[in-house]
All heavy atoms as TSV, in Angstrom:
chain	resi	resn	atom	element	x	y	z
A	1	MET	N	N	84.363	116.210	120.296
A	1	MET	CA	C	83.579	117.378	119.773
A	1	MET	C	C	84.584	118.476	119.532
A	1	MET	O	O	85.496	118.809	120.219
A	1	MET	CB	C	82.617	117.794	120.874
A	1	MET	CG	C	81.591	118.761	120.442
A	1	MET	SD	S	80.454	119.178	121.698
A	1	MET	CE	C	79.304	117.865	121.642
A	2	ASP	N	N	84.414	119.126	118.348
A	2	ASP	CA	C	85.356	120.179	118.012
A	2	ASP	C	C	84.873	121.483	118.774
A	2	ASP	O	O	83.841	121.721	119.251
A	2	ASP	CB	C	85.390	120.397	116.511
A	2	ASP	CG	C	84.133	120.840	115.867
A	2	ASP	OD1	O	83.348	121.627	116.546
A	2	ASP	OD2	O	83.888	120.505	114.720
A	3	ASP	N	N	85.853	122.446	118.747
A	3	ASP	CA	C	85.628	123.743	119.514
A	3	ASP	C	C	84.381	124.460	119.004
A	3	ASP	O	O	83.766	125.108	119.790
A	3	ASP	CB	C	86.858	124.645	119.425
A	3	ASP	CG	C	88.031	124.132	120.292
A	3	ASP	OD1	O	87.758	123.203	121.149
A	3	ASP	OD2	O	89.144	124.661	120.153
A	4	HIS	N	N	84.151	124.386	117.722
A	4	HIS	CA	C	82.973	125.116	117.176
A	4	HIS	C	C	81.712	124.598	117.799
A	4	HIS	O	O	80.796	125.295	118.193
A	4	HIS	CB	C	82.953	125.142	115.674
A	4	HIS	CG	C	81.826	125.779	115.083
A	4	HIS	ND1	N	81.705	127.126	115.120
A	4	HIS	CD2	C	80.684	125.303	114.385
A	4	HIS	CE1	C	80.541	127.461	114.524
A	4	HIS	NE2	N	79.950	126.419	114.100
A	5	LYS	N	N	81.615	123.278	117.819
A	5	LYS	CA	C	80.411	122.625	118.327
A	5	LYS	C	C	80.286	122.871	119.832
A	5	LYS	O	O	79.129	123.131	120.364
A	5	LYS	CB	C	80.363	121.122	118.049
A	5	LYS	CG	C	80.212	120.757	116.613
A	5	LYS	CD	C	78.863	120.965	116.199
A	5	LYS	CE	C	78.798	120.541	114.720
A	5	LYS	NZ	N	77.527	120.879	114.117
A	6	GLU	N	N	81.345	122.888	120.497
A	6	GLU	CA	C	81.425	123.107	122.017
A	6	GLU	C	C	81.021	124.551	122.187
A	6	GLU	O	O	80.176	124.793	123.180
A	6	GLU	CB	C	82.833	122.825	122.591
A	6	GLU	CG	C	83.069	121.365	122.624
A	6	GLU	CD	C	84.407	121.027	123.235
A	6	GLU	OE1	O	85.291	121.946	123.137
A	6	GLU	OE2	O	84.626	119.995	123.704
A	7	ALA	N	N	81.449	125.513	121.455
A	7	ALA	CA	C	81.052	126.959	121.571
A	7	ALA	C	C	79.560	127.083	121.331
A	7	ALA	O	O	78.910	127.762	122.113
A	7	ALA	CB	C	81.868	127.804	120.652
A	8	GLU	N	N	79.023	126.330	120.361
A	8	GLU	CA	C	77.565	126.375	120.106
A	8	GLU	C	C	76.774	125.797	121.345
A	8	GLU	O	O	75.787	126.348	121.677
A	8	GLU	CB	C	77.276	125.603	118.891
A	8	GLU	CG	C	77.633	126.261	117.537
A	8	GLU	CD	C	77.225	125.332	116.362
A	8	GLU	OE1	O	76.381	124.463	116.459
A	8	GLU	OE2	O	77.761	125.649	115.294
A	9	ALA	N	N	77.247	124.703	121.835
A	9	ALA	CA	C	76.618	124.091	122.992
A	9	ALA	C	C	76.641	125.037	124.174
A	9	ALA	O	O	75.603	125.178	124.903
A	9	ALA	CB	C	77.352	122.822	123.370
A	10	ILE	N	N	77.774	125.704	124.372
A	10	ILE	CA	C	77.857	126.662	125.541
A	10	ILE	C	C	76.841	127.812	125.287
A	10	ILE	O	O	76.164	128.230	126.225
A	10	ILE	CB	C	79.316	127.236	125.703
A	10	ILE	CG1	C	80.157	126.112	126.222
A	10	ILE	CG2	C	79.316	128.421	126.548
A	10	ILE	CD1	C	81.704	126.395	126.223
A	11	ALA	N	N	76.776	128.293	124.109
A	11	ALA	CA	C	75.826	129.429	123.774
A	11	ALA	C	C	74.364	128.978	124.093
A	11	ALA	O	O	73.568	129.667	124.606
A	11	ALA	CB	C	76.000	129.834	122.290
A	12	GLU	N	N	74.016	127.752	123.648
A	12	GLU	CA	C	72.686	127.314	123.899
A	12	GLU	C	C	72.355	127.066	125.419
A	12	GLU	O	O	71.355	127.457	125.970
A	12	GLU	CB	C	72.396	125.972	123.184
A	12	GLU	CG	C	72.297	126.181	121.597
A	12	GLU	CD	C	71.150	127.141	121.247
A	12	GLU	OE1	O	70.083	126.999	121.757
A	12	GLU	OE2	O	71.473	127.937	120.397
A	13	LEU	N	N	73.374	126.493	126.127
A	13	LEU	CA	C	73.240	126.312	127.571
A	13	LEU	C	C	73.111	127.631	128.268
A	13	LEU	O	O	72.301	127.745	129.194
A	13	LEU	CB	C	74.496	125.570	128.136
A	13	LEU	CG	C	74.511	124.080	127.726
A	13	LEU	CD1	C	75.794	123.477	128.095
A	13	LEU	CD2	C	73.387	123.364	128.526
A	14	THR	N	N	73.824	128.667	127.805
A	14	THR	CA	C	73.788	129.991	128.389
A	14	THR	C	C	72.380	130.585	128.271
A	14	THR	O	O	71.796	131.218	129.206
A	14	THR	CB	C	74.816	130.891	127.790
A	14	THR	OG1	O	76.132	130.361	128.022
A	14	THR	CG2	C	74.788	132.336	128.256
A	15	LYS	N	N	71.780	130.367	127.114
A	15	LYS	CA	C	70.334	130.930	126.902
A	15	LYS	C	C	69.420	130.290	127.962
A	15	LYS	O	O	68.649	130.949	128.571
A	15	LYS	CB	C	69.936	130.642	125.516
A	15	LYS	CG	C	70.635	131.409	124.410
A	15	LYS	CD	C	70.049	130.964	123.018
A	15	LYS	CE	C	70.898	131.604	121.986
A	15	LYS	NZ	N	70.503	131.123	120.655
A	16	VAL	N	N	69.503	128.986	128.109
A	16	VAL	CA	C	68.621	128.227	129.003
A	16	VAL	C	C	68.925	128.652	130.404
A	16	VAL	O	O	67.993	128.896	131.241
A	16	VAL	CB	C	68.695	126.749	128.753
A	16	VAL	CG1	C	67.853	125.976	129.706
A	16	VAL	CG2	C	68.285	126.350	127.367
A	17	ILE	N	N	70.195	128.760	130.824
A	17	ILE	CA	C	70.534	129.027	132.170
A	17	ILE	C	C	70.066	130.403	132.524
A	17	ILE	O	O	69.675	130.687	133.667
A	17	ILE	CB	C	72.048	128.779	132.399
A	17	ILE	CG1	C	72.462	127.310	132.320
A	17	ILE	CG2	C	72.510	129.430	133.696
A	17	ILE	CD1	C	73.852	127.008	132.237
A	18	SER	N	N	70.191	131.365	131.606
A	18	SER	CA	C	69.723	132.708	131.862
A	18	SER	C	C	68.309	132.843	132.192
A	18	SER	O	O	67.832	133.652	132.894
A	18	SER	CB	C	70.116	133.619	130.834
A	18	SER	OG	O	69.444	133.421	129.614
A	19	PHE	N	N	67.532	131.906	131.586
A	19	PHE	CA	C	66.079	131.805	131.809
A	19	PHE	C	C	65.802	131.167	133.149
A	19	PHE	O	O	64.964	131.729	133.901
A	19	PHE	CB	C	65.461	131.047	130.674
A	19	PHE	CG	C	63.918	130.847	130.858
A	19	PHE	CD1	C	63.090	131.996	130.724
A	19	PHE	CD2	C	63.415	129.656	131.189
A	19	PHE	CE1	C	61.687	131.827	130.928
A	19	PHE	CE2	C	62.020	129.537	131.294
A	19	PHE	CZ	C	61.209	130.633	131.127
A	20	LYS	N	N	66.444	130.088	133.501
A	20	LYS	CA	C	66.213	129.316	134.693
A	20	LYS	C	C	67.513	128.580	135.090
A	20	LYS	O	O	67.821	127.568	134.455
A	20	LYS	CB	C	65.064	128.395	134.604
A	20	LYS	CG	C	64.781	127.681	135.954
A	20	LYS	CD	C	63.620	126.744	135.783
A	20	LYS	CE	C	63.265	126.128	137.214
A	20	LYS	NZ	N	63.576	124.799	137.300
A	21	PRO	N	N	68.265	129.102	136.148
A	21	PRO	CA	C	69.452	128.379	136.502
A	21	PRO	C	C	69.115	126.939	136.935
A	21	PRO	O	O	68.149	126.667	137.608
A	21	PRO	CB	C	69.974	129.180	137.746
A	21	PRO	CG	C	69.327	130.510	137.537
A	21	PRO	CD	C	68.060	130.292	136.882
A	22	ASP	N	N	69.971	126.005	136.467
A	22	ASP	CA	C	69.757	124.597	136.730
A	22	ASP	C	C	71.034	123.952	136.973
A	22	ASP	O	O	72.021	124.192	136.270
A	22	ASP	CB	C	69.086	123.914	135.456
A	22	ASP	CG	C	68.829	122.462	135.581
A	22	ASP	OD1	O	67.919	122.077	136.196
A	22	ASP	OD2	O	69.777	121.769	135.151
A	23	LEU	N	N	71.106	123.141	138.093
A	23	LEU	CA	C	72.309	122.454	138.516
A	23	LEU	C	C	72.992	121.673	137.421
A	23	LEU	O	O	74.155	121.883	137.147
A	23	LEU	CB	C	71.986	121.609	139.720
A	23	LEU	CG	C	73.137	120.675	140.256
A	23	LEU	CD1	C	74.243	121.477	140.799
A	23	LEU	CD2	C	72.554	119.719	141.229
A	24	GLN	N	N	72.229	120.819	136.742
A	24	GLN	CA	C	72.778	119.979	135.702
A	24	GLN	C	C	73.289	120.787	134.559
A	24	GLN	O	O	74.344	120.429	133.946
A	24	GLN	CB	C	71.760	118.856	135.277
A	24	GLN	CG	C	71.309	117.881	136.313
A	24	GLN	CD	C	72.404	117.072	136.820
A	24	GLN	OE1	O	73.373	116.775	135.984
A	24	GLN	NE2	N	72.411	116.606	138.029
A	25	LEU	N	N	72.605	121.756	134.156
A	25	LEU	CA	C	73.042	122.550	133.010
A	25	LEU	C	C	74.285	123.414	133.326
A	25	LEU	O	O	75.150	123.515	132.523
A	25	LEU	CB	C	71.940	123.573	132.549
A	25	LEU	CG	C	70.593	122.829	131.963
A	25	LEU	CD1	C	69.545	123.868	131.633
A	25	LEU	CD2	C	71.061	121.929	130.787
A	26	LEU	N	N	74.315	123.910	134.558
A	26	LEU	CA	C	75.522	124.641	135.002
A	26	LEU	C	C	76.773	123.668	135.016
A	26	LEU	O	O	77.889	124.013	134.629
A	26	LEU	CB	C	75.345	125.276	136.315
A	26	LEU	CG	C	74.506	126.518	136.384
A	26	LEU	CD1	C	74.075	126.818	137.755
A	26	LEU	CD2	C	75.232	127.669	135.862
A	27	HIS	N	N	76.500	122.481	135.512
A	27	HIS	CA	C	77.656	121.411	135.499
A	27	HIS	C	C	78.075	121.173	134.097
A	27	HIS	O	O	79.288	121.006	133.862
A	27	HIS	CB	C	77.145	120.191	136.255
A	27	HIS	CG	C	78.178	119.099	136.170
A	27	HIS	ND1	N	79.209	119.027	137.010
A	27	HIS	CD2	C	78.224	118.049	135.373
A	27	HIS	CE1	C	79.937	117.994	136.643
A	27	HIS	NE2	N	79.388	117.351	135.729
A	28	LEU	N	N	77.132	120.899	133.261
A	28	LEU	CA	C	77.415	120.519	131.864
A	28	LEU	C	C	78.216	121.704	131.220
A	28	LEU	O	O	79.224	121.503	130.503
A	28	LEU	CB	C	76.128	120.311	131.085
A	28	LEU	CG	C	76.259	119.871	129.586
A	28	LEU	CD1	C	77.107	118.641	129.459
A	28	LEU	CD2	C	74.919	119.659	128.992
A	29	ARG	N	N	77.743	122.941	131.366
A	29	ARG	CA	C	78.515	124.070	130.841
A	29	ARG	C	C	79.874	124.184	131.419
A	29	ARG	O	O	80.855	124.444	130.624
A	29	ARG	CB	C	77.719	125.413	131.022
A	29	ARG	CG	C	78.265	126.482	130.156
A	29	ARG	CD	C	77.386	127.737	130.216
A	29	ARG	NE	N	77.395	128.398	131.535
A	29	ARG	CZ	C	76.732	129.507	131.820
A	29	ARG	NH1	N	76.119	130.200	130.845
A	29	ARG	NH2	N	76.775	129.990	133.063
A	30	ALA	N	N	80.026	124.013	132.670
A	30	ALA	CA	C	81.301	123.936	133.291
A	30	ALA	C	C	82.261	122.915	132.625
A	30	ALA	O	O	83.428	123.197	132.371
A	30	ALA	CB	C	81.210	123.650	134.792
A	31	ALA	N	N	81.662	121.803	132.390
A	31	ALA	CA	C	82.482	120.663	131.765
A	31	ALA	C	C	82.918	121.146	130.315
A	31	ALA	O	O	84.075	120.834	129.972
A	31	ALA	CB	C	81.688	119.349	131.725
A	32	PHE	N	N	82.042	121.747	129.591
A	32	PHE	CA	C	82.397	122.271	128.321
A	32	PHE	C	C	83.547	123.303	128.410
A	32	PHE	O	O	84.522	123.283	127.613
A	32	PHE	CB	C	81.190	122.853	127.505
A	32	PHE	CG	C	80.371	121.831	126.807
A	32	PHE	CD1	C	79.032	121.667	127.149
A	32	PHE	CD2	C	80.828	121.046	125.749
A	32	PHE	CE1	C	78.225	120.754	126.453
A	32	PHE	CE2	C	80.104	120.126	125.132
A	32	PHE	CZ	C	78.774	119.949	125.485
A	33	HIS	N	N	83.372	124.220	129.303
A	33	HIS	CA	C	84.392	125.282	129.544
A	33	HIS	C	C	85.746	124.574	129.856
A	33	HIS	O	O	86.785	124.949	129.269
A	33	HIS	CB	C	84.041	126.214	130.615
A	33	HIS	CG	C	83.060	127.242	130.222
A	33	HIS	ND1	N	83.236	128.087	129.131
A	33	HIS	CD2	C	81.798	127.615	130.807
A	33	HIS	CE1	C	82.150	128.961	129.065
A	33	HIS	NE2	N	81.281	128.614	130.029
A	34	ASP	N	N	85.675	123.607	130.739
A	34	ASP	CA	C	86.937	122.902	131.110
A	34	ASP	C	C	87.561	122.188	129.867
A	34	ASP	O	O	88.739	122.327	129.629
A	34	ASP	CB	C	86.597	121.818	132.168
A	34	ASP	CG	C	87.794	121.035	132.512
A	34	ASP	OD1	O	88.896	121.567	132.656
A	34	ASP	OD2	O	87.655	119.749	132.704
A	35	SER	N	N	86.774	121.557	129.045
A	35	SER	CA	C	87.296	120.816	127.869
A	35	SER	C	C	87.905	121.803	126.860
A	35	SER	O	O	88.752	121.453	126.112
A	35	SER	CB	C	86.232	120.017	127.194
A	35	SER	OG	O	85.309	120.769	126.473
A	36	MET	N	N	87.378	123.032	126.853
A	36	MET	CA	C	87.947	124.054	126.001
A	36	MET	C	C	89.138	124.811	126.554
A	36	MET	O	O	89.681	125.799	125.882
A	36	MET	CB	C	86.814	125.027	125.530
A	36	MET	CG	C	85.704	124.363	124.672
A	36	MET	SD	S	84.429	125.440	124.190
A	36	MET	CE	C	85.266	126.500	123.051
A	37	GLY	N	N	89.457	124.569	127.828
A	37	GLY	CA	C	90.534	125.230	128.451
A	37	GLY	C	C	90.190	126.515	129.135
A	37	GLY	O	O	91.152	127.195	129.541
A	38	ASP	N	N	88.870	126.844	129.174
A	38	ASP	CA	C	88.447	128.147	129.842
A	38	ASP	C	C	88.224	127.788	131.288
A	38	ASP	O	O	87.087	127.598	131.712
A	38	ASP	CB	C	87.224	128.680	129.158
A	38	ASP	CG	C	86.805	129.977	129.697
A	38	ASP	OD1	O	87.323	130.471	130.707
A	38	ASP	OD2	O	85.826	130.519	129.116
A	39	LEU	N	N	89.324	127.769	132.029
A	39	LEU	CA	C	89.231	127.267	133.466
A	39	LEU	C	C	88.497	128.280	134.344
A	39	LEU	O	O	87.826	127.890	135.265
A	39	LEU	CB	C	90.608	127.028	134.023
A	39	LEU	CG	C	91.472	126.016	133.227
A	39	LEU	CD1	C	92.843	125.839	133.804
A	39	LEU	CD2	C	90.638	124.670	133.046
A	40	THR	N	N	88.603	129.627	134.080
A	40	THR	CA	C	87.969	130.667	134.875
A	40	THR	C	C	86.480	130.456	134.759
A	40	THR	O	O	85.741	130.459	135.734
A	40	THR	CB	C	88.440	132.018	134.411
A	40	THR	OG1	O	89.788	132.178	134.542
A	40	THR	CG2	C	87.672	133.152	135.205
A	41	SER	N	N	85.953	130.227	133.554
A	41	SER	CA	C	84.523	130.022	133.345
A	41	SER	C	C	84.095	128.801	133.965
A	41	SER	O	O	82.950	128.666	134.457
A	41	SER	CB	C	84.191	130.084	131.816
A	41	SER	OG	O	84.414	131.456	131.349
A	42	ALA	N	N	84.870	127.681	133.886
A	42	ALA	CA	C	84.530	126.493	134.458
A	42	ALA	C	C	84.399	126.564	135.970
A	42	ALA	O	O	83.433	126.060	136.557
A	42	ALA	CB	C	85.622	125.384	134.141
A	43	ILE	N	N	85.372	127.259	136.575
A	43	ILE	CA	C	85.262	127.516	138.073
A	43	ILE	C	C	84.020	128.235	138.356
A	43	ILE	O	O	83.267	127.962	139.302
A	43	ILE	CB	C	86.486	128.215	138.644
A	43	ILE	CG1	C	87.644	127.162	138.569
A	43	ILE	CG2	C	86.285	128.736	140.041
A	43	ILE	CD1	C	88.965	127.753	138.910
A	44	ARG	N	N	83.752	129.338	137.685
A	44	ARG	CA	C	82.555	130.197	137.889
A	44	ARG	C	C	81.251	129.309	137.775
A	44	ARG	O	O	80.406	129.497	138.680
A	44	ARG	CB	C	82.477	131.319	136.898
A	44	ARG	CG	C	81.242	132.238	137.116
A	44	ARG	CD	C	81.050	133.173	135.913
A	44	ARG	NE	N	80.739	132.398	134.743
A	44	ARG	CZ	C	81.257	132.626	133.548
A	44	ARG	NH1	N	82.054	133.557	133.287
A	44	ARG	NH2	N	80.887	131.824	132.515
A	45	ASP	N	N	81.153	128.456	136.749
A	45	ASP	CA	C	79.888	127.590	136.726
A	45	ASP	C	C	79.799	126.597	137.744
A	45	ASP	O	O	78.739	126.280	138.282
A	45	ASP	CB	C	79.899	126.975	135.257
A	45	ASP	CG	C	79.335	127.920	134.175
A	45	ASP	OD1	O	78.891	129.092	134.567
A	45	ASP	OD2	O	79.435	127.615	133.026
A	46	CYS	N	N	80.954	125.996	138.152
A	46	CYS	CA	C	80.935	125.045	139.307
A	46	CYS	C	C	80.487	125.668	140.536
A	46	CYS	O	O	79.650	125.186	141.309
A	46	CYS	CB	C	82.326	124.468	139.490
A	46	CYS	SG	S	82.894	123.271	138.254
A	47	GLU	N	N	80.963	126.931	140.824
A	47	GLU	CA	C	80.616	127.692	142.041
A	47	GLU	C	C	79.083	128.001	141.977
A	47	GLU	O	O	78.454	127.874	142.943
A	47	GLU	CB	C	81.443	128.870	142.238
A	47	GLU	CG	C	82.889	128.545	142.574
A	47	GLU	CD	C	83.786	129.780	142.664
A	47	GLU	OE1	O	83.432	130.913	142.046
A	47	GLU	OE2	O	84.967	129.609	143.100
A	48	ALA	N	N	78.600	128.353	140.880
A	48	ALA	CA	C	77.194	128.629	140.747
A	48	ALA	C	C	76.318	127.391	140.973
A	48	ALA	O	O	75.325	127.401	141.674
A	48	ALA	CB	C	76.875	129.187	139.333
A	49	ALA	N	N	76.815	126.254	140.408
A	49	ALA	CA	C	76.123	124.958	140.544
A	49	ALA	C	C	76.134	124.579	142.034
A	49	ALA	O	O	75.143	124.113	142.592
A	49	ALA	CB	C	76.738	123.863	139.773
A	50	LEU	N	N	77.254	124.797	142.643
A	50	LEU	CA	C	77.417	124.452	144.102
A	50	LEU	C	C	76.550	125.298	144.989
A	50	LEU	O	O	76.163	124.822	146.106
A	50	LEU	CB	C	78.844	124.351	144.564
A	50	LEU	CG	C	79.658	123.298	143.890
A	50	LEU	CD1	C	81.197	123.466	144.154
A	50	LEU	CD2	C	79.215	121.903	144.302
A	51	CYS	N	N	76.257	126.452	144.526
A	51	CYS	CA	C	75.311	127.311	145.321
A	51	CYS	C	C	73.940	126.702	145.287
A	51	CYS	O	O	73.178	126.841	146.271
A	51	CYS	CB	C	75.224	128.735	144.703
A	51	CYS	SG	S	76.683	129.735	145.093
A	52	LEU	N	N	73.638	125.999	144.227
A	52	LEU	CA	C	72.237	125.275	144.192
A	52	LEU	C	C	72.257	123.996	144.957
A	52	LEU	O	O	71.218	123.611	145.537
A	52	LEU	CB	C	71.881	125.035	142.708
A	52	LEU	CG	C	71.715	126.275	141.812
A	52	LEU	CD1	C	71.516	125.889	140.399
A	52	LEU	CD2	C	70.557	127.144	142.359
A	53	ASP	N	N	73.382	123.266	144.997
A	53	ASP	CA	C	73.464	122.079	145.745
A	53	ASP	C	C	74.999	121.822	146.113
A	53	ASP	O	O	75.755	121.342	145.249
A	53	ASP	CB	C	72.970	120.845	144.857
A	53	ASP	CG	C	72.992	119.557	145.617
A	53	ASP	OD1	O	73.579	119.469	146.726
A	53	ASP	OD2	O	72.547	118.454	145.024
A	54	SER	N	N	75.269	122.162	147.314
A	54	SER	CA	C	76.690	122.086	147.674
A	54	SER	C	C	77.270	120.737	147.793
A	54	SER	O	O	78.449	120.506	148.112
A	54	SER	CB	C	76.840	122.887	149.057
A	54	SER	OG	O	76.079	122.310	150.042
A	55	SER	N	N	76.455	119.785	147.794
A	55	SER	CA	C	76.868	118.309	147.903
A	55	SER	C	C	76.821	117.580	146.587
A	55	SER	O	O	77.005	116.267	146.620
A	55	SER	CB	C	76.066	117.594	149.021
A	55	SER	OG	O	74.734	117.519	148.612
A	56	HIS	N	N	76.684	118.216	145.496
A	56	HIS	CA	C	76.560	117.572	144.207
A	56	HIS	C	C	78.001	116.965	143.827
A	56	HIS	O	O	78.892	117.732	143.537
A	56	HIS	CB	C	76.051	118.557	143.088
A	56	HIS	CG	C	75.803	117.880	141.807
A	56	HIS	ND1	N	76.620	117.939	140.702
A	56	HIS	CD2	C	74.811	117.081	141.417
A	56	HIS	CE1	C	76.107	117.313	139.717
A	56	HIS	NE2	N	74.941	116.733	140.163
A	57	THR	N	N	78.127	115.607	143.922
A	57	THR	CA	C	79.404	114.996	143.830
A	57	THR	C	C	80.070	115.280	142.469
A	57	THR	O	O	81.285	115.523	142.439
A	57	THR	CB	C	79.224	113.511	144.018
A	57	THR	OG1	O	78.526	113.327	145.215
A	57	THR	CG2	C	80.494	112.766	144.080
A	58	ASP	N	N	79.374	115.173	141.388
A	58	ASP	CA	C	80.001	115.381	140.117
A	58	ASP	C	C	80.589	116.767	139.920
A	58	ASP	O	O	81.661	116.993	139.397
A	58	ASP	CB	C	78.998	115.085	138.916
A	58	ASP	CG	C	78.648	113.649	138.770
A	58	ASP	OD1	O	79.449	112.786	139.280
A	58	ASP	OD2	O	77.565	113.319	138.200
A	59	THR	N	N	79.835	117.752	140.424
A	59	THR	CA	C	80.316	119.158	140.365
A	59	THR	C	C	81.528	119.360	141.300
A	59	THR	O	O	82.431	120.050	140.942
A	59	THR	CB	C	79.170	120.146	140.605
A	59	THR	OG1	O	78.109	119.975	139.664
A	59	THR	CG2	C	79.695	121.561	140.556
A	60	LEU	N	N	81.473	118.802	142.535
A	60	LEU	CA	C	82.488	118.917	143.386
A	60	LEU	C	C	83.821	118.339	142.767
A	60	LEU	O	O	84.964	118.881	142.857
A	60	LEU	CB	C	82.215	118.203	144.696
A	60	LEU	CG	C	81.275	118.902	145.728
A	60	LEU	CD1	C	80.781	118.017	146.815
A	60	LEU	CD2	C	81.866	120.170	146.230
A	61	ASP	N	N	83.670	117.132	142.170
A	61	ASP	CA	C	84.876	116.520	141.474
A	61	ASP	C	C	85.349	117.416	140.336
A	61	ASP	O	O	86.638	117.578	140.279
A	61	ASP	CB	C	84.443	115.181	140.983
A	61	ASP	CG	C	84.175	114.064	142.039
A	61	ASP	OD1	O	84.538	114.351	143.199
A	61	ASP	OD2	O	83.475	113.086	141.663
A	62	LEU	N	N	84.481	117.881	139.601
A	62	LEU	CA	C	84.992	118.812	138.485
A	62	LEU	C	C	85.620	120.015	138.984
A	62	LEU	O	O	86.705	120.513	138.527
A	62	LEU	CB	C	83.818	119.172	137.542
A	62	LEU	CG	C	84.060	120.088	136.390
A	62	LEU	CD1	C	85.120	119.500	135.474
A	62	LEU	CD2	C	82.807	120.454	135.620
A	63	TYR	N	N	84.982	120.646	140.040
A	63	TYR	CA	C	85.550	121.811	140.617
A	63	TYR	C	C	86.992	121.613	141.204
A	63	TYR	O	O	87.868	122.402	140.900
A	63	TYR	CB	C	84.560	122.288	141.764
A	63	TYR	CG	C	84.890	123.643	142.447
A	63	TYR	CD1	C	85.039	124.781	141.652
A	63	TYR	CD2	C	85.025	123.735	143.782
A	63	TYR	CE1	C	85.282	125.984	142.266
A	63	TYR	CE2	C	85.271	124.993	144.479
A	63	TYR	CZ	C	85.450	126.075	143.624
A	63	TYR	OH	O	85.605	127.336	144.253
A	64	GLN	N	N	87.171	120.524	141.847
A	64	GLN	CA	C	88.554	120.246	142.429
A	64	GLN	C	C	89.475	119.964	141.259
A	64	GLN	O	O	90.678	120.329	141.346
A	64	GLN	CB	C	88.410	118.976	143.335
A	64	GLN	CG	C	87.663	119.333	144.621
A	64	GLN	CD	C	87.357	118.062	145.465
A	64	GLN	OE1	O	87.554	116.973	145.009
A	64	GLN	NE2	N	86.815	118.309	146.588
A	65	LYS	N	N	89.096	119.274	140.261
A	65	LYS	CA	C	89.938	118.998	139.092
A	65	LYS	C	C	90.330	120.316	138.437
A	65	LYS	O	O	91.558	120.484	138.037
A	65	LYS	CB	C	89.151	118.111	138.097
A	65	LYS	CG	C	89.951	117.791	136.784
A	65	LYS	CD	C	89.125	116.938	135.860
A	65	LYS	CE	C	89.040	117.659	134.545
A	65	LYS	NZ	N	88.176	117.086	133.550
A	66	VAL	N	N	89.434	121.184	138.233
A	66	VAL	CA	C	89.795	122.474	137.573
A	66	VAL	C	C	90.665	123.273	138.414
A	66	VAL	O	O	91.629	123.877	137.951
A	66	VAL	CB	C	88.446	123.276	137.171
A	66	VAL	CG1	C	88.793	124.612	136.583
A	66	VAL	CG2	C	87.646	122.413	136.173
A	67	GLN	N	N	90.342	123.382	139.653
A	67	GLN	CA	C	91.238	124.091	140.645
A	67	GLN	C	C	92.571	123.597	140.613
A	67	GLN	O	O	93.607	124.391	140.625
A	67	GLN	CB	C	90.654	124.089	142.025
A	67	GLN	CG	C	89.461	124.936	142.234
A	67	GLN	CD	C	88.983	124.918	143.716
A	67	GLN	OE1	O	88.985	123.855	144.306
A	67	GLN	NE2	N	88.622	126.082	144.221
A	68	GLN	N	N	92.806	122.294	140.523
A	68	GLN	CA	C	94.129	121.680	140.475
A	68	GLN	C	C	94.819	122.120	139.156
A	68	GLN	O	O	96.076	122.421	139.172
A	68	GLN	CB	C	94.030	120.187	140.570
A	68	GLN	CG	C	95.430	119.478	140.674
A	68	GLN	CD	C	96.241	119.953	141.871
A	68	GLN	OE1	O	95.648	120.131	142.966
A	68	GLN	NE2	N	97.466	120.162	141.677
A	69	ARG	N	N	94.099	122.092	138.096
A	69	ARG	CA	C	94.698	122.486	136.777
A	69	ARG	C	C	95.126	123.966	136.871
A	69	ARG	O	O	96.164	124.289	136.237
A	69	ARG	CB	C	93.735	122.247	135.637
A	69	ARG	CG	C	93.522	120.728	135.325
A	69	ARG	CD	C	92.615	120.501	134.213
A	69	ARG	NE	N	93.076	121.164	132.961
A	69	ARG	CZ	C	92.222	121.448	132.015
A	69	ARG	NH1	N	90.910	121.113	132.049
A	69	ARG	NH2	N	92.709	122.048	130.891
A	70	VAL	N	N	94.353	124.772	137.529
A	70	VAL	CA	C	94.774	126.287	137.609
A	70	VAL	C	C	95.973	126.297	138.391
A	70	VAL	O	O	96.936	127.097	138.018
A	70	VAL	CB	C	93.593	127.022	138.326
A	70	VAL	CG1	C	94.115	128.431	138.739
A	70	VAL	CG2	C	92.408	127.131	137.342
A	71	LYS	N	N	96.135	125.590	139.458
A	71	LYS	CA	C	97.386	125.618	140.304
A	71	LYS	C	C	98.577	125.108	139.570
A	71	LYS	O	O	99.760	125.611	139.741
A	71	LYS	CB	C	97.229	124.732	141.533
A	71	LYS	CG	C	96.308	125.361	142.543
A	71	LYS	CD	C	96.102	124.375	143.769
A	71	LYS	CE	C	95.033	124.851	144.683
A	71	LYS	NZ	N	94.844	123.959	145.728
A	72	GLU	N	N	98.391	124.190	138.593
A	72	GLU	CA	C	99.487	123.621	137.806
A	72	GLU	C	C	99.918	124.504	136.627
A	72	GLU	O	O	101.014	124.294	136.112
A	72	GLU	CB	C	99.189	122.221	137.278
A	72	GLU	CG	C	98.927	121.221	138.424
A	72	GLU	CD	C	98.322	119.909	137.967
A	72	GLU	OE1	O	97.985	119.819	136.764
A	72	GLU	OE2	O	98.272	119.004	138.829
A	73	GLN	N	N	99.183	125.577	136.362
A	73	GLN	CA	C	99.513	126.429	135.269
A	73	GLN	C	C	100.720	127.294	135.595
A	73	GLN	O	O	100.850	127.742	136.745
A	73	GLN	CB	C	98.347	127.363	134.829
A	73	GLN	CG	C	97.286	126.701	134.135
A	73	GLN	CD	C	96.267	127.719	133.660
A	73	GLN	OE1	O	96.057	128.771	134.294
A	73	GLN	NE2	N	95.507	127.277	132.683
A	74	PRO	N	N	101.609	127.426	134.587
A	74	PRO	CA	C	102.793	128.377	135.027
A	74	PRO	C	C	102.300	129.829	135.178
A	74	PRO	O	O	101.311	130.232	134.535
A	74	PRO	CB	C	103.631	128.262	133.755
A	74	PRO	CG	C	102.794	127.692	132.643
A	74	PRO	CD	C	101.611	126.986	133.374
A	75	PRO	N	N	102.973	130.530	136.064
A	75	PRO	CA	C	102.610	131.946	136.235
A	75	PRO	C	C	102.734	132.806	135.015
A	75	PRO	O	O	103.673	132.528	134.157
A	75	PRO	CB	C	103.518	132.376	137.334
A	75	PRO	CG	C	104.464	131.333	137.647
A	75	PRO	CD	C	104.135	130.146	136.787
A	76	THR	N	N	101.855	133.686	134.825
A	76	THR	CA	C	101.940	134.556	133.640
A	76	THR	C	C	102.564	135.894	133.881
A	76	THR	O	O	102.758	136.336	134.983
A	76	THR	CB	C	100.545	134.850	133.080
A	76	THR	OG1	O	99.717	135.394	134.099
A	76	THR	CG2	C	99.907	133.618	132.532
């Protein structure tokens, strides 16, 4: 998926999430943010999803993956 389509998907997910937060939608948006390299937003969405279900395995896995990528980034 190209960045334009991913940005559109994020915008649509944001509209729905603002109406009613949903675990699966937050996880999906986090995955889109991750794929676009927006690690801060990916972490934020993972944390929000984990507030809804702290044992959601897919979100926990994504959260750990993104946190590792943040640690591997060179300091700015």
